[in-house]
C-alpha positions as CSV (number, residue, x, y, z in Angstrom):
1,X,-1.0,34.1,23.4
2,X,2.0,32.0,22.5
3,X,2.5,31.0,26.3
4,X,-1.2,29.7,26.2
5,X,-0.8,27.3,23.4
6,X,1.3,24.3,24.5
7,X,1.4,20.7,25.4
8,X,-1.3,18.2,24.0
9,X,-3.7,20.2,21.9
10,X,-6.4,17.7,20.6
11,X,-7.6,18.2,17.1
12,X,-11.0,16.8,17.8
13,X,-12.9,14.4,15.4
14,X,-16.0,16.1,14.2
15,X,-18.8,13.6,15.1
16,X,-21.5,12.9,12.2
17,X,-24.8,11.1,12.5
18,X,-25.9,8.3,10.0
19,X,-26.9,11.1,7.7
20,X,-23.4,12.6,7.9
21,X,-24.8,15.7,9.6
22,X,-23.0,17.5,12.4
23,X,-23.7,15.8,15.8
24,X,-23.3,18.7,18.1
25,X,-24.2,16.7,21.3
26,X,-21.5,14.2,20.7
27,X,-18.8,16.9,20.1
28,X,-19.7,18.7,23.2
29,X,-19.5,15.5,25.1
30,X,-15.9,14.8,23.6
31,X,-14.7,18.2,24.4
32,X,-15.8,17.6,28.0
33,X,-14.1,14.3,28.1
34,X,-10.9,15.5,26.7
35,X,-10.6,18.4,29.2
36,X,-12.1,16.8,32.4
37,X,-10.9,13.2,32.0
38,X,-7.9,13.2,29.6
39,X,-6.4,16.4,30.9
40,X,-5.6,17.8,27.5
41,X,-4.1,21.4,27.3
42,X,-6.1,22.7,24.4
43,X,-8.8,21.8,21.6
44,X,-8.5,22.4,17.9
45,X,-11.6,22.2,15.7
46,X,-11.8,21.7,12.0
47,X,-8.3,20.3,11.3
48,X,-7.4,17.3,9.2
49,X,-8.5,14.7,11.9
50,X,-11.8,16.6,12.2
51,X,-12.4,16.4,8.4
52,X,-12.3,20.2,8.2
53,X,-12.0,20.1,4.4
54,X,-15.4,18.7,4.4
55,X,-17.0,21.3,6.6
56,X,-19.2,24.2,5.5
57,X,-18.3,27.6,7.1
58,X,-21.4,27.4,9.1
59,X,-20.5,23.8,10.3
60,X,-17.2,25.1,11.3
61,X,-18.8,28.1,13.2
62,X,-21.2,25.8,14.9
63,X,-18.4,23.4,16.0
64,X,-16.2,26.1,17.2
65,X,-18.7,27.7,19.1
66,X,-19.8,24.5,20.8
67,X,-16.3,23.7,21.8
68,X,-15.6,27.1,23.2
69,X,-18.8,26.9,25.2
70,X,-17.9,23.5,26.5
71,X,-14.4,24.4,27.3
72,X,-15.4,27.5,29.4
73,X,-12.1,29.2,29.2
74,X,-10.1,26.2,30.8
75,X,-8.2,25.4,27.7
76,X,-7.6,27.5,24.5
77,X,-9.6,26.6,21.3
78,X,-8.1,26.7,17.9
79,X,-10.2,27.0,14.8
80,X,-8.8,25.1,11.5
81,X,-9.2,26.6,8.1
82,X,-8.3,24.3,5.1
83,X,-9.3,26.2,1.9
84,X,-8.1,27.0,-1.6
85,X,-7.6,30.9,-1.5
86,X,-6.7,33.9,0.5
87,X,-10.3,35.2,-0.1
88,X,-11.8,32.0,1.4
89,X,-9.6,32.0,4.4
90,X,-10.5,35.5,5.2
91,X,-14.1,34.7,4.8
92,X,-13.8,31.6,7.1
93,X,-11.7,33.5,9.6
94,X,-14.2,36.2,9.9
95,X,-17.0,33.7,10.4
96,X,-15.4,32.7,13.8
97,X,-13.8,36.0,14.6
98,X,-16.4,37.1,17.2
99,X,-15.8,33.8,19.1
100,X,-13.2,33.4,21.8
101,X,-10.9,31.7,19.5
102,X,-7.2,31.5,20.6
103,X,-5.8,31.2,17.0
104,X,-6.6,30.2,13.5
105,X,-4.8,27.1,12.3
106,X,-4.4,27.7,8.5
107,X,-3.0,25.6,5.8
108,X,-1.4,26.8,2.5
109,X,-3.8,26.5,-0.2
110,X,-4.5,22.8,-0.6
111,X,-5.5,22.5,-4.4
112,X,-2.8,21.7,-7.0
113,X,-1.2,25.1,-7.9
114,X,1.7,26.3,-5.6
115,X,2.1,30.0,-4.9
116,X,5.7,31.4,-4.8
117,X,7.3,32.2,-1.5
118,X,6.3,35.9,-1.7
119,X,2.5,35.1,-2.3
120,X,2.6,32.5,0.3
121,X,3.7,35.0,2.9
122,X,1.2,37.6,1.6
123,X,-1.4,34.9,2.0
124,X,-0.9,34.6,5.8
125,X,-0.2,38.5,6.2
126,X,-3.6,39.3,4.5
127,X,-5.5,36.9,6.9
128,X,-3.9,38.4,9.9
129,X,-4.7,41.8,8.8
130,X,-8.3,41.2,7.6
131,X,-9.4,38.8,10.4
132,X,-7.5,40.3,13.3
133,X,-6.7,36.9,14.9
134,X,-3.5,35.1,15.7
135,X,-2.5,32.5,13.1
136,X,-0.7,29.1,13.3
137,X,0.6,27.9,10.0
138,X,-0.4,24.3,9.4
139,X,2.4,23.1,7.4
140,X,0.9,19.9,5.9
141,X,0.1,20.4,2.1
142,X,2.8,18.3,0.3
143,X,2.9,20.3,-3.0
144,X,2.8,23.6,-1.0
145,X,5.1,22.7,1.8
146,X,6.9,25.7,3.5
147,X,10.5,25.3,4.1
148,X,11.9,26.1,7.6
149,X,13.6,29.3,6.1
150,X,10.3,30.6,4.8
151,X,8.3,29.8,7.9
152,X,11.0,31.5,10.1
153,X,10.9,34.7,7.7
154,X,7.0,34.8,7.9
155,X,7.0,34.4,11.8
156,X,9.7,36.9,12.1
157,X,8.1,39.6,9.7
158,X,4.3,39.1,10.4
159,X,3.5,39.9,14.0
160,X,0.2,38.0,14.0
161,X,1.6,34.7,12.7
162,X,2.4,33.1,16.1
163,X,3.7,29.6,15.2
164,X,3.7,26.7,13.1
165,X,2.1,23.0,13.2
166,X,4.7,21.1,11.7
167,X,3.4,18.0,9.8
168,X,4.5,15.7,7.2
169,X,6.5,13.1,9.3
170,X,10.0,14.7,8.8
171,X,11.6,15.2,12.2
172,X,14.7,16.7,10.7
173,X,12.5,19.6,9.3
174,X,11.0,20.1,12.7
175,X,14.4,20.2,14.3
176,X,15.5,22.7,11.7
177,X,12.4,24.9,12.5
178,X,12.8,24.7,16.3
179,X,16.6,25.9,15.7
180,X,15.8,28.7,13.6
181,X,12.5,30.1,15.1
182,X,13.8,29.7,18.6
183,X,11.5,31.4,21.1
184,X,9.7,33.8,18.5
185,X,6.9,31.4,17.8
186,X,4.9,28.4,19.1
187,X,6.2,25.2,17.3
188,X,3.6,22.3,17.6
189,X,4.5,18.8,16.3
190,X,2.3,16.8,14.1
191,X,4.9,14.0,13.5
192,X,2.6,11.5,15.1
193,X,5.1,8.7,15.2
194,X,7.7,10.6,16.9
195,X,6.2,12.9,19.5
196,X,8.6,11.8,22.2
197,X,11.7,13.2,20.2
198,X,9.7,16.1,19.2
199,X,9.2,17.1,22.7
200,X,12.8,16.2,23.6
201,X,14.0,18.6,20.8
202,X,12.0,21.3,22.2
203,X,8.7,21.4,20.4
204,X,6.1,23.5,22.5
205,X,3.5,20.5,22.3
206,X,1.6,18.5,19.6
207,X,-1.5,19.0,17.7
208,X,-1.7,15.8,16.0
209,X,-4.1,12.9,15.1
210,X,-2.9,10.3,17.8
211,X,-3.9,12.5,20.7
212,X,-7.5,12.4,19.5
213,X,-7.4,8.6,19.6
214,X,-5.6,8.3,22.8
215,X,-5.4,11.7,24.4
216,X,-4.4,10.5,28.1
217,X,-1.3,8.5,26.9
218,X,-0.2,11.6,24.9
219,X,-0.8,13.8,28.1
220,X,1.4,11.2,30.1
221,X,4.0,11.5,27.4
222,X,4.1,15.3,27.5
223,X,4.3,15.3,31.3
224,X,7.0,12.5,31.4
225,X,9.4,14.5,29.0
226,X,8.7,17.9,31.0
227,X,9.6,16.1,34.2
228,X,12.7,14.3,32.8
229,X,11.4,10.8,33.3
230,X,12.7,9.3,29.9
231,X,12.2,5.9,30.9
232,X,8.6,6.4,31.2
233,X,8.5,8.5,28.1
234,X,10.3,5.8,26.0
235,X,7.8,3.1,27.2
236,X,4.9,5.5,26.3
237,X,6.6,6.2,23.0
238,X,6.7,2.5,22.1
239,X,2.9,2.1,22.9
240,X,1.9,5.2,20.9
241,X,4.1,4.0,17.9
242,X,2.2,0.7,17.8
243,X,-1.1,2.6,17.9
244,X,0.1,5.0,15.2
245,X,1.2,2.3,12.9
246,X,-2.4,0.7,13.3
247,X,-4.4,3.9,12.6
248,X,-2.3,5.5,9.9
249,X,-3.7,5.2,6.5
250,X,-5.6,7.3,3.8
251,X,-8.7,7.0,5.9
252,X,-6.9,8.2,9.1
253,X,-9.9,10.3,10.5
254,X,-12.1,7.2,10.0
255,X,-9.5,5.0,12.1
256,X,-9.3,7.6,14.8
257,X,-13.1,7.5,15.0
258,X,-13.0,3.8,15.3
259,X,-10.5,4.0,18.1
260,X,-12.8,6.5,20.0
261,X,-15.9,4.3,19.4
262,X,-14.4,1.3,20.9
263,X,-13.3,3.3,23.8
264,X,-16.9,4.7,24.4
265,X,-16.6,8.1,22.8
266,X,-19.2,8.7,20.1
267,X,-17.8,9.8,16.8
268,X,-19.8,8.4,14.1
269,X,-19.0,7.6,10.6
270,X,-16.6,9.5,8.2
271,X,-18.0,11.8,5.7
272,X,-18.1,10.6,2.2
273,X,-16.3,9.7,0.1
274,X,-13.8,8.6,2.9
275,X,-14.3,4.9,3.6
276,X,-14.9,3.6,7.1
277,X,-12.2,1.4,8.8
278,X,-11.8,-2.0,7.2
279,X,-12.2,-5.1,9.1
280,X,-8.3,-5.6,8.9
281,X,-7.9,-2.1,10.3
282,X,-10.3,-2.5,13.0
283,X,-8.5,-5.8,14.2
284,X,-5.2,-4.0,14.1
285,X,-6.6,-1.0,16.0
286,X,-8.1,-3.2,18.6
287,X,-4.9,-5.1,19.2
288,X,-2.8,-2.1,19.3
289,X,-5.0,-0.3,21.9
290,X,-5.3,-3.5,23.9
291,X,-1.5,-4.0,23.9
292,X,-1.1,-0.4,25.2
293,X,-3.4,-1.1,28.3
294,X,-6.3,0.8,27.0
295,X,-9.8,-0.5,28.2
296,X,-12.1,-1.1,25.4
297,X,-15.9,-1.0,25.8
298,X,-17.1,-2.3,22.6
């Protein structure tokens, strides 16, 4: 399973219609685009970029099922779980366990109160035991952030925890994690601004917001690093950094959706109360995409 999850795994945006209901047809179309046109290596459903924290269990199941059906086994599909308790994580995991899910991407609890290290480890161990699917820890919650030493301990001691999606913007923590985990787990970068050095340091790939906005550029970056073409990789890094600086913000999923829309990929509005992209943000996103050579259709 570890070997099957690598490269650019796009955490798809969840398309909503004008009533903020799931637009399954648009989701299916984007999965096809990502695999057939952009060449991504995997799909993640229900992550932060996909506004997974706003999805009901049934909406998540429907989205995962649709993505798997469109993927047709060509790339692995990961299901995201962003909840507040072990009980909820198990319940949500069981809701997709009968589908062809490659792994569950699970955050630590995202409400205010932080469990200690022993209970954090127990949280992931119980999900593995009760659901029976591989788990990737989505290390993103600021007040429940897991240290490299704790993550290494969990991966070493719990067979079903196969890796980490390291977020939060700290490349040093990612480097420490790569060093301590070695080949015992799959380590995916979500340090969007620094995918190039992430790959150069030995990350197994990326599950990050910027591959949702500009997947083909990210695939090109991954391939350039793997082939040792660092001149091309550095050029792509600069383009991606400009794009990241334009889309980053408290309404990041909305900005990713706007970037998709102006490239002809239907995404719809963000789910309330997240605001849509401001006019200032829209201008910056358009300029960044144009500067990177991305063709805009709107």
